[in-house]
N, CA, C and O atoms as a DFTB+ gen file, in Angstrom:
260 C
 N C O
     1  1     -91.054      25.690      61.163
     2  2     -90.697      25.433      59.770
     3  2     -89.997      26.113      58.344
     4  3     -89.574      25.453      57.395
     5  1     -89.995      27.244      58.431
     6  2     -88.880      27.316      57.842
     7  2     -88.037      26.293      57.378
     8  3     -87.750      25.756      56.308
     9  1     -87.494      26.151      59.581
    10  2     -86.002      25.411      58.797
    11  2     -86.283      24.240      58.329
    12  3     -85.554      23.552      57.613
    13  1     -87.648      23.911      58.833
    14  2     -87.914      21.937      58.184
    15  2     -88.245      22.368      56.342
    16  3     -89.105      21.525      56.087
    17  1     -88.142      22.759      55.703
    18  2     -89.085      22.855      55.106
    19  2     -87.617      23.633      54.442
    20  3     -88.095      24.078      53.399
    21  1     -86.800      23.866      54.435
    22  2     -84.979      23.855      54.606
    23  2     -84.951      22.796      54.111
    24  3     -85.187      22.520      52.934
    25  1     -84.595      21.950      55.148
    26  2     -84.175      20.990      54.867
    27  2     -84.788      19.977      55.009
    28  3     -84.850      19.271      56.016
    29  1     -85.312      19.832      53.948
    30  2     -86.660      18.584      52.555
    31  2     -85.588      19.051      51.569
    32  3     -85.138      20.196      51.524
    33  1     -85.198      17.934      50.711
    34  2     -84.019      17.713      48.904
    35  2     -85.133      18.399      48.719
    36  3     -86.252      18.552      49.209
    37  1     -84.076      18.970      47.354
    38  2     -84.645      20.226      46.364
    39  2     -86.024      19.857      46.198
    40  3     -87.052      20.380      46.628
    41  1     -85.805      18.736      45.405
    42  2     -86.958      18.234      44.355
    43  2     -89.147      18.392      45.859
    44  3     -90.168      19.080      45.826
    45  1     -88.774      17.640      46.473
    46  2     -89.085      17.802      47.589
    47  2     -89.915      19.319      48.141
    48  3     -91.039      19.653      48.518
    49  1     -88.871      19.801      47.962
    50  2     -88.984      21.652      48.575
    51  2     -89.564      22.608      47.533
    52  3     -90.054      23.704      47.806
    53  1     -89.482      22.191      46.566
    54  2     -90.055      22.268      45.553
    55  2     -91.391      22.535      45.393
    56  3     -91.961      23.604      45.172
    57  1     -92.023      20.872      45.603
    58  2     -92.856      21.075      45.495
    59  2     -93.783      21.579      46.354
    60  3     -94.526      22.536      46.137
    61  1     -93.722      20.936      47.295
    62  2     -94.856      20.630      48.550
    63  2     -95.229      22.291      47.964
    64  3     -96.197      22.484      47.229
    65  1     -94.073      23.702      48.531
    66  2     -93.552      25.098      47.574
    67  2     -94.739      25.461      46.723
    68  3     -95.642      26.298      46.731
    69  1     -94.320      24.433      45.973
    70  2     -95.390      25.168      44.916
    71  2     -96.737      24.924      45.404
    72  3     -97.291      26.021      45.337
    73  1     -97.705      23.915      45.942
    74  2     -99.139      23.334      46.009
    75  2     -99.369      23.872      47.147
    76  3    -100.584      24.031      47.257
    77  1     -98.604      24.369      48.391
    78  2     -98.837      25.576      49.316
    79  2     -98.445      26.860      49.093
    80  3     -99.394      27.397      49.663
    81  1     -97.794      27.749      48.713
    82  2     -97.743      28.371      48.690
    83  2     -98.131      29.530      48.004
    84  3     -98.609      30.639      48.241
    85  1     -97.444      28.329      46.343
    86  2     -98.059      29.568      44.854
    87  2     -99.851      29.208      43.716
    88  3    -100.562      29.532      42.765
    89  1     -99.501      27.859      45.455
    90  2    -101.406      27.568      44.893
    91  2    -101.564      26.942      43.513
    92  3    -102.527      27.180      42.785
    93  1    -100.813      26.335      43.279
    94  2    -100.311      25.205      42.135
    95  2    -101.357      23.971      42.313
    96  3    -101.430      23.295      43.339
    97  1    -102.013      23.818      41.354
    98  2    -102.316      21.944      41.533
    99  2    -101.445      21.383      41.101
   100  3    -100.400      21.833      40.631
   101  1    -101.982      19.746      41.282
   102  2    -100.983      18.974      41.539
   103  2    -100.317      18.554      40.035
   104  3     -99.205      18.287      39.580
   105  1    -101.827      18.676      39.522
   106  2    -101.682      18.567      37.691
   107  2    -100.542      19.990      36.605
   108  3    -100.123      20.230      35.473
   109  1    -100.554      20.478      37.918
   110  2     -99.931      21.733      36.899
   111  2     -98.693      21.656      38.158
   112  3     -98.803      22.624      38.910
   113  1     -98.222      21.269      38.315
   114  2     -96.589      20.378      39.295
   115  2     -96.481      19.401      39.170
   116  3     -95.648      18.973      39.969
   117  1     -96.937      18.554      38.466
   118  2     -96.493      17.511      37.411
   119  2     -96.610      17.516      36.405
   120  3     -96.296      16.501      35.782
   121  1     -97.039      18.469      35.833
   122  2     -96.211      18.932      34.093
   123  2     -95.239      19.334      34.537
   124  3     -94.178      18.767      34.278
   125  1     -95.307      20.870      35.664
   126  2     -93.662      21.746      35.332
   127  2     -93.160      20.662      35.590
   128  3     -93.043      20.030      34.540
   129  1     -92.656      19.890      36.780
   130  2     -92.140      18.531      37.047
   131  2     -91.501      17.104      36.282
   132  3     -90.525      16.363      36.400
   133  1     -92.609      17.228      35.505
   134  2     -91.599      15.952      34.358
   135  2     -92.547      14.092      35.284
   136  3     -92.493      12.984      34.751
   137  1     -93.396      14.455      36.916
   138  2     -93.284      13.761      37.540
   139  2     -94.519      12.844      37.205
   140  3     -94.153      12.517      36.075
   141  1     -95.644      12.237      37.368
   142  2     -97.471      12.492      37.605
   143  2     -97.686      12.470      38.635
   144  3     -97.042      12.417      39.682
   145  1     -98.742      12.515      38.325
   146  2    -100.005      13.181      39.381
   147  2     -99.522      12.806      40.569
   148  3     -99.205      13.542      41.503
   149  1     -99.459      11.252      40.489
   150  2     -99.147      10.327      41.875
   151  2     -98.083      10.801      42.861
   152  3     -98.164      10.739      44.088
   153  1     -97.316      11.168      42.312
   154  2     -95.652      10.746      42.288
   155  2     -95.836      12.134      43.250
   156  3     -95.532      12.169      44.442
   157  1     -96.359      13.190      42.530
   158  2     -96.519      15.202      43.315
   159  2     -97.180      15.073      44.449
   160  3     -97.168      16.079      45.158
   161  1     -97.928      13.872      44.969
   162  2     -98.926      13.065      45.765
   163  2     -98.063      12.741      46.946
   164  3     -97.763      13.296      48.003
   165  1     -97.873      11.964      46.525
   166  2     -96.486      11.095      47.740
   167  2     -95.358      11.547      48.073
   168  3     -94.766      11.209      49.097
   169  1     -94.562      13.114      46.464
   170  2     -93.516      13.632      47.282
   171  2     -94.482      15.033      48.351
   172  3     -93.642      15.389      49.177
   173  1     -95.636      15.755      48.565
   174  2     -95.752      16.080      49.405
   175  2     -96.504      15.159      50.866
   176  3     -97.007      15.669      51.868
   177  1     -96.408      14.220      50.658
   178  2     -96.435      13.437      52.053
   179  2     -95.323      12.689      52.442
   180  3     -95.417      12.104      53.521
   181  1     -94.329      12.585      51.826
   182  2     -93.477      13.435      52.204
   183  2     -93.171      14.138      52.766
   184  3     -93.037      13.918      53.969
   185  1     -92.900      15.324      52.252
   186  2     -92.749      15.925      52.870
   187  2     -93.445      16.537      53.751
   188  3     -92.790      17.193      54.561
   189  1     -95.140      16.538      53.914
   190  2     -94.801      17.029      55.045
   191  2     -95.186      15.908      56.715
   192  3     -95.770      16.182      57.763
   193  1     -94.581      14.787      56.260
   194  2     -94.729      13.558      57.565
   195  2     -92.799      14.668      58.396
   196  3     -92.270      14.974      59.464
   197  1     -92.536      14.815      56.432
   198  2     -90.858      15.160      57.332
   199  2     -91.130      16.838      58.385
   200  3     -90.903      17.153      59.553
   201  1     -91.782      17.621      57.044
   202  2     -92.123      18.566      58.233
   203  2     -92.553      18.150      59.816
   204  3     -91.883      18.611      60.740
   205  1     -93.504      17.413      60.041
   206  2     -93.781      16.930      60.977
   207  2     -92.468      16.263      61.505
   208  3     -92.093      16.768      62.563
   209  1     -91.916      15.556      61.174
   210  2     -90.769      15.484      62.095
   211  2     -89.914      15.824      63.181
   212  3     -89.691      15.897      64.390
   213  1     -89.541      16.003      61.865
   214  2     -88.645      17.740      62.435
   215  2     -88.815      19.395      63.217
   216  3     -87.992      20.284      63.435
   217  1     -90.644      19.240      63.551
   218  2     -91.068      20.704      64.047
   219  2     -91.406      19.177      65.432
   220  3     -92.595      19.229      65.747
   221  1     -91.126      18.736      65.717
   222  2     -91.214      17.845      67.009
   223  2     -89.861      17.182      67.653
   224  3     -89.778      16.893      68.847
   225  1     -88.943      17.006      66.815
   226  2     -87.905      16.690      67.667
   227  2     -87.771      17.772      69.043
   228  3     -88.439      18.659      69.575
   229  1     -86.386      17.040      69.241
   230  2     -86.664      17.454      70.766
   231  2     -84.740      17.833      70.017
   232  3     -84.360      17.184      69.042
   233  1     -83.904      18.798      70.606
   234  2     -82.781      18.501      70.119
   235  2     -81.808      17.719      70.238
   236  3     -82.173      16.668      70.766
   237  1     -80.710      17.741      69.986
   238  2     -79.986      16.118      69.781
   239  2     -78.487      16.039      70.641
   240  3     -77.480      16.740      70.541
   241  1     -78.802      14.861      71.533
   242  2     -77.848      14.721      72.503
   243  2     -76.839      13.861      71.970
   244  3     -77.307      13.298      70.980
   245  1     -75.758      13.541      72.172
   246  2     -74.351      13.680      71.723
   247  2     -75.140      11.973      72.568
   248  3     -75.186      10.900      71.967
   249  1     -75.564      12.159      73.759
   250  2     -75.344       9.934      73.983
   251  2     -76.667      10.008      74.360
   252  3     -76.987       9.901      75.543
   253  1     -77.456      10.177      73.491
   254  2     -79.351       9.802      73.787
   255  2     -78.902       9.357      72.005
   256  3     -78.037      10.107      71.552
   257  1     -79.509       8.013      70.812
   258  2     -79.848       7.594      69.636
   259  2     -80.936       7.076      70.097
   260  3     -81.712       6.494      69.339
């Protein structure tokens, strides 16, 4: 999971970590980042989808696309 989190874009990673590990509310994150609460929600959702995909992914083979 750590590797999947590290692969997130910087802002998305910061938002995800603030929400999940720093126990910050979406309102607090929005104030800190200058985003709206809706944008914070969207970035959390994108982060969760990205992490889930990376954790489920099998190692890529050069002959498979």
